[in-house]
C-alpha positions in Angstrom: 85.7 -36.0 -16.0 83.6 -39.0 -14.2 83.7 -42.3 -12.5 80.9 -44.8 -12.5 81.2 -47.9 -10.4 79.1 -50.8 -11.8 79.8 -54.1 -10.4 80.0 -55.4 -6.6 84.0 -53.9 -5.9 86.0 -54.2 -3.1 89.1 -53.7 -1.2 90.0 -55.4 2.4 91.1 -52.4 4.6 92.4 -50.4 2.6 91.5 -46.4 1.7 90.0 -45.6 -1.5 89.7 -41.9 -3.0 88.2 -40.9 -6.0 88.2 -37.8 -7.6 86.1 -36.6 -10.8 83.3 -33.9 -12.0 80.1 -36.6 -11.8 80.6 -40.0 -9.6 78.0 -42.8 -10.0 78.1 -45.7 -7.6 75.6 -48.1 -9.0 76.1 -51.6 -7.0 78.1 -52.6 -4.0 81.5 -50.5 -2.9 83.5 -51.4 0.2 86.8 -51.4 1.9 86.4 -52.8 5.0 87.7 -50.7 7.7 89.3 -48.3 5.0 88.3 -44.9 4.4 86.4 -43.8 1.6 86.3 -40.4 0.4 84.6 -39.7 -3.4 85.2 -35.9 -4.4 83.3 -34.4 -7.5 85.0 -31.3 -8.0 84.3 -28.9 -11.0 85.1 -25.2 -11.6 84.8 -22.8 -14.5 86.4 -19.4 -15.3 85.1 -16.9 -17.7 86.8 -14.1 -17.5 86.5 -10.9 -20.2 87.9 -7.5 -21.1 88.0 -5.4 -24.2 86.9 -1.9 -25.4 84.1 -2.7 -28.0 80.5 -2.3 -27.5 80.5 -5.8 -25.8 82.3 -6.9 -23.0 80.6 -10.2 -21.3 82.0 -13.4 -19.6 80.6 -16.8 -18.7 81.4 -19.6 -16.4 78.8 -22.6 -15.6 79.9 -25.6 -13.2 78.5 -28.6 -12.2 79.6 -31.3 -10.0 77.5 -34.8 -8.7 77.6 -38.0 -7.0 75.0 -40.2 -7.0 74.5 -43.4 -5.0 71.9 -45.2 -7.2 69.0 -47.6 -5.7 70.1 -51.2 -5.0 73.7 -49.6 -4.5 76.0 -49.8 -1.4 79.1 -48.2 0.4 80.6 -49.4 3.5 83.7 -48.8 5.1 85.5 -46.9 7.5 85.3 -43.1 7.7 83.1 -42.4 4.4 83.1 -39.0 3.2 80.9 -37.6 -0.1 81.9 -34.5 -0.9 80.3 -32.1 -4.3 82.1 -29.0 -4.5 81.2 -26.7 -7.9 82.8 -23.1 -8.6 82.4 -20.5 -11.2 84.4 -17.0 -11.2 84.9 -14.3 -13.6 86.5 -10.7 -13.7 85.0 -8.6 -16.6 86.9 -5.2 -17.4 85.7 -2.7 -19.8 87.5 0.0 -20.7 86.2 1.5 -24.0 84.6 5.3 -24.5 81.2 3.7 -25.5 79.9 0.9 -24.2 76.4 -0.7 -24.1 76.6 -4.5 -22.7 78.8 -5.4 -20.1 78.4 -8.3 -17.4 77.5 -12.0 -18.1 76.3 -15.2 -16.5 77.8 -17.5 -13.8 76.1 -20.5 -12.2 77.5 -23.1 -10.0 75.5 -26.5 -9.3 76.9 -29.1 -6.6 74.5 -31.9 -5.8 74.4 -35.4 -3.7 71.9 -38.1 -4.3 72.3 -40.9 -1.8 69.6 -43.9 -2.6 71.3 -46.4 -1.5 72.6 -47.6 1.7 75.7 -46.1 3.3 77.8 -47.4 6.5 80.8 -46.0 7.9 82.2 -47.6 11.1 83.7 -44.3 11.5 82.3 -41.0 10.8 79.8 -40.3 7.4 80.4 -37.0 6.2 78.1 -35.7 3.1 78.8 -32.3 1.8 77.7 -30.4 -1.0 78.8 -26.8 -1.8 79.1 -23.9 -4.2 81.3 -20.7 -4.7 80.5 -18.0 -7.1 82.9 -15.1 -7.5 82.3 -12.4 -10.0 83.8 -9.0 -10.7 82.9 -6.4 -13.1 84.9 -2.8 -13.3 84.5 -0.2 -16.3 86.3 2.6 -16.9 88.4 4.1 -19.3 91.9 5.6 -19.7 90.6 8.8 -19.3 88.5 8.0 -16.1 85.3 8.5 -17.8 82.5 6.8 -19.4 80.7 8.5 -22.5 77.8 7.2 -23.5 76.3 8.5 -27.0 73.5 5.7 -26.5 71.8 4.2 -23.7 73.7 1.8 -21.7 71.0 -0.5 -20.3 72.9 -3.9 -20.1 75.3 -3.8 -17.4 73.8 -7.2 -15.7 75.2 -10.1 -14.1 73.3 -13.2 -13.6 74.0 -16.1 -11.2 71.8 -18.9 -10.6 73.7 -21.5 -8.2 72.4 -24.6 -6.3 73.9 -26.9 -3.3 71.8 -29.8 -2.7 71.6 -33.3 -0.8 68.9 -35.7 -1.2 68.5 -38.8 1.2 65.9 -41.1 0.2 64.3 -44.0 2.0 67.4 -45.9 2.7 69.6 -46.7 6.0 72.3 -44.6 6.4 74.8 -45.1 9.4 78.1 -43.9 10.8 80.0 -43.1 14.1 78.8 -39.6 13.7 76.8 -38.2 10.5 77.4 -34.8 9.1 75.4 -33.2 6.6 75.6 -30.0 4.9 74.9 -27.9 2.2 76.9 -24.5 1.6 76.4 -21.7 -1.1 78.6 -18.6 -0.8 78.2 -15.8 -3.5 79.8 -12.6 -4.0 79.3 -10.1 -7.1 80.9 -7.2 -7.4 80.1 -4.3 -10.2 81.5 -1.0 -10.2 81.1 1.7 -12.6 83.3 4.9 -12.3 82.7 8.4 -13.4 80.0 8.2 -16.1 79.6 11.5 -17.8 75.5 11.1 -18.6 74.9 13.7 -21.7 71.7 14.6 -23.1 69.7 12.1 -20.8 65.9 11.6 -21.8 64.2 11.9 -18.7 61.9 9.2 -17.9 63.7 6.7 -19.7 66.6 4.5 -18.1 69.7 5.8 -19.5 72.1 3.7 -17.7 71.0 0.3 -15.8 73.0 -1.5 -13.6 71.7 -4.8 -12.1 72.5 -8.3 -10.6 70.2 -11.2 -10.4 70.9 -13.8 -7.9 69.0 -17.1 -7.5 70.1 -19.7 -4.7 69.0 -22.7 -3.6 70.5 -24.8 -0.9 68.6 -27.6 1.0 68.9 -30.9 2.6 66.1 -33.4 2.0 65.7 -36.5 3.9 62.8 -38.7 3.1 60.6 -39.3 6.2 61.2 -43.3 5.9 65.1 -42.9 6.0 66.9 -44.4 8.8 69.7 -42.6 9.6 71.7 -44.0 12.8 74.4 -43.2 14.7 76.1 -46.4 15.1 78.7 -45.8 17.9 79.6 -42.7 20.1 81.2 -39.4 19.1 81.0 -36.0 18.4 81.5 -33.7 15.6 84.6 -31.3 15.7 83.9 -29.0 18.7 79.6 -28.8 18.2 79.2 -31.7 20.8 76.7 -33.1 18.3 76.5 -36.7 17.0 74.1 -35.9 13.8 73.7 -32.2 12.4 72.0 -31.1 9.1 72.9 -27.6 8.3 72.3 -25.7 5.3 74.2 -22.4 4.9 74.0 -19.5 2.2 76.2 -16.4 2.5 75.6 -13.7 -0.3 77.3 -10.6 -1.0 76.3 -8.3 -4.0 77.8 -4.9 -4.1 76.8 -2.7 -7.4 78.5 1.1 -7.6 77.9 3.3 -9.8 79.4 6.8 -9.8 77.9 9.8 -11.8 80.1 12.8 -13.0 79.2 15.6 -10.8 79.4 18.1 -13.4 77.7 16.3 -16.1 75.3 18.1 -18.6 71.8 17.5 -18.1 69.1 19.0 -20.4 67.1 21.7 -19.7 63.8 21.3 -18.4 61.1 23.6 -18.9 57.8 22.1 -18.7 56.9 18.9 -16.7 59.0 16.8 -14.2 62.3 15.5 -14.3 62.3 11.9 -13.5 65.2 10.6 -11.4 65.3 7.0 -13.2 67.7 8.1 -15.8 70.2 6.3 -13.8 69.1 2.8 -12.0 71.0 -0.1 -9.7 69.2 -2.7 -9.1 69.6 -5.9 -7.6 67.3 -9.1 -7.1 68.4 -11.7 -4.9 66.1 -15.0 -4.3 67.3 -17.5 -1.7 65.8 -20.5 -0.4 67.9 -22.1 2.1 66.1 -25.4 3.9 66.3 -28.5 5.4 63.5 -30.5 5.1 62.8 -34.1 6.9 59.2 -36.1 5.9 56.3 -35.5 3.8 56.3 -31.8 3.9 53.3 -31.7 1.9 51.0 -34.1 3.3 48.3 -32.9 5.4 48.2 -36.0 7.5 51.2 -37.8 7.6 52.3 -41.4 9.5 54.8 -41.6 11.7 57.3 -43.6 10.7 57.8 -47.1 12.9 61.6 -46.6 12.9 63.3 -43.3 13.7 64.2 -41.1 10.8 67.2 -39.9 12.7 68.1 -42.2 15.5 71.8 -41.0 17.9 72.9 -41.8 21.2 74.0 -38.3 21.3 72.5 -34.8 20.3 71.1 -33.9 16.9 71.4 -30.6 15.5 69.4 -29.3 12.6 69.9 -25.7 11.2 69.7 -22.9 8.3 70.8 -19.9 8.1 71.1 -17.1 5.6 73.6 -14.2 5.7 75.4 -11.6 3.5 75.4 -7.5 2.4 73.1 -6.7 -0.6 74.2 -3.5 -1.2 73.5 -0.8 -4.3 74.5 2.9 -4.5 74.1 5.3 -7.1 77.0 8.2 -6.4 75.2 11.1 -8.3 73.8 14.5 -7.1 70.9 14.3 -10.0 69.7 11.6 -10.8 69.5 7.8 -9.3 67.2 5.2 -8.1 68.2 2.4 -6.4 66.3 -0.8 -5.4 66.9 -4.0 -3.5 64.5 -6.5 -4.0 65.2 -9.9 -1.9 62.9 -12.9 -1.4 64.7 -15.1 1.5 63.1 -18.3 2.6 65.1 -20.0 5.6 63.5 -22.8 7.2 63.8 -26.0 9.0 60.7 -28.2 8.5 60.1 -31.6 9.6 56.5 -33.8 9.1 55.7 -37.2 9.1 59.7 -37.6 10.6 60.6 -39.2 13.9 63.8 -37.6 15.6 65.2 -39.6 19.0 68.3 -38.5 20.4 69.7 -36.9 23.7 68.7 -33.8 22.5 67.1 -32.3 19.5 67.5 -28.6 18.1 66.3 -26.7 15.3 67.0 -23.1 14.4 66.8 -21.0 11.1 68.0 -17.5 11.0 68.5 -14.9 8.4 70.7 -12.0 9.1 71.3 -10.2 5.9 72.4 -6.6 5.4 70.4 -4.5 2.9 71.6 -0.7 1.8 70.0 1.2 -1.0 71.9 4.8 -1.8 70.2 7.1 -4.2 68.1 10.0 -5.1 65.2 7.4 -4.6 66.3 4.0 -2.5 63.9 1.3 -1.9 64.4 -2.3 0.0 61.7 -4.5 -0.7 62.4 -7.6 1.5 60.0 -10.9 1.7 60.5 -14.4 3.0 59.7 -17.1 5.8 61.9 -17.9 8.3 
């Protein structure tokens, strides 16, 4: 599951491909004009099904590439990719269930503290993909709870990061990317709520997501387009792009003919059934000493290209909670989205330089009481 290169190692004009979960380059790695592909890939699946009180799954996936300080990579086209995927399907079919869901986490990281020289294209990309589906129903189509069902919960923490230190990196074109893709679906069908205690959470369904998608480049790094060329159809010579696409859908359907207690005094609280999403996302491209109050501009450009330079960060997705009931139901979407492209104490030199950050996420809350609370920076 791991590959480690410690001594000086080389092939003349031959291609090299390495596949592992973790890859460490700790000395000189050279192939002349041959291509070098380092592919760190990991996946985990956590399925669960049952009729018991608790039905829960778990999947944790991590992939990484480290080019250590003092190490070097040189070849024709050089590609570094780290990919991590976690997935799971959870199916609960019992008549009385209290805890359903699970934890699903993906981490992909690339750390470059040694030099890289590509005669052709240089590509450095970390990406994660997490997919979870939770479905609850029993053979008769109802879930009848004798006790509170307060544990339908999916938790997901994901990280796709690329960090380039104060080193020289070059290629005919330079493409750097960090990408996070999360898809969580939770469906609870035909809940029959009997003997509700008002003012309590008899049924609570939630999804909690925390994503970090960042590209960090030291201000005194030296990224140089060595030659002429563009990346695909972008028309750009050097790109650094961080993207996050997260979809979360929670649907709870309560029996329209459910029996409820008679209220003779006081108020009936709607929160006997709650549907909650909590999503925190950081999607950043960061170049230089961002926290320095008076940074010193480097004498050598941090990024230098004969062609165009493009830096971008984007967050997209659909976050939806739906409490489908005629009587009770509170739905809350709580989100913090920080989507930024920032430079400080860095010099960028190209035929053109563009920086863009965008957030385009749809939030939908449906219930007798519905709230969208959205915060963050763009």
